[in-house]
C-alpha positions in Angstrom: 87.6 129.8 109.8 91.0 127.9 110.1 92.7 128.0 113.2 96.7 128.0 113.1 99.5 126.5 114.6 99.8 129.5 117.2 96.1 129.5 118.1 96.2 126.1 118.3 99.3 126.5 120.7 97.5 128.8 122.8 94.5 126.9 123.2 96.4 123.9 124.4 98.0 125.8 126.9 95.1 127.6 128.4 93.5 124.1 128.8 96.9 123.0 130.7 96.4 125.9 132.7 92.8 125.3 133.6 92.5 121.5 133.3 95.9 120.4 133.9 98.5 118.5 131.6 97.1 114.9 131.5 93.5 116.0 131.0 94.4 118.7 128.3 96.4 116.5 126.4 93.6 113.6 127.1 90.8 116.2 125.5 93.4 117.2 122.5 94.0 113.5 121.7 89.9 113.0 121.6 89.5 116.0 119.2 92.0 115.2 117.1 93.2 111.7 117.4 96.2 111.9 115.0 97.5 115.2 115.5 96.5 118.0 113.9 97.8 116.8 110.4 94.9 114.8 110.0 92.5 118.0 109.2 92.0 118.7 105.3 91.4 121.9 104.4 88.7 123.0 101.3 91.7 123.3 99.2 92.5 119.6 100.2 89.5 118.9 99.0 89.2 120.5 95.9 92.7 118.4 95.0 91.3 115.3 95.7 88.0 116.2 93.5 90.1 117.2 91.0 92.1 114.3 90.9 88.8 111.9 91.4 87.1 113.4 88.4 90.5 112.7 86.0 90.7 109.3 87.2 86.8 108.8 86.4 87.1 110.1 83.1 90.4 108.1 82.6 88.5 104.8 83.7 85.7 105.9 81.7 87.2 106.3 78.3 89.1 103.0 79.2 85.9 101.0 79.8 84.2 102.8 76.1 87.4 101.6 74.6 86.8 98.1 75.7 83.6 97.8 75.0 83.5 98.9 71.6 86.2 96.4 70.9 84.4 93.6 72.6 80.9 94.7 70.8 83.2 94.5 67.4 84.5 91.2 68.4 80.7 89.7 68.9 79.6 91.1 65.9 82.3 89.8 63.5 81.8 86.4 65.1 77.7 86.4 64.9 78.3 87.7 61.4 80.9 84.9 60.8 78.4 82.3 62.5 75.5 83.3 60.3 77.4 83.2 56.8 78.7 79.5 57.4 75.0 78.6 58.4 73.5 80.4 55.3 76.1 78.3 53.2 75.2 75.6 54.6 71.6 75.8 53.8 72.5 77.3 50.3 74.7 74.2 49.5 72.2 71.3 51.1 69.0 73.2 49.3 71.3 73.3 45.9 72.2 70.1 46.0 
């Protein structure tokens, strides 16, 4: 259950009435050290999750493209070496 600002203010006022202003403020700072703005809602978390999923998909796509390109380069390099060695062997054995 989410608490709205009116309920929070009423609770703080009740704490001030019961404990006094300084102890009430100290208690509130212990509960929310950076203030009420630090609390994330479920919607905040869903938005973060959606963004993280989109970033992950984009990163995986980029990684896949990079690996495909790298593998193609390695394969062509190996083929070039093999052709060079075969040609050397053929020329040497023919002569």
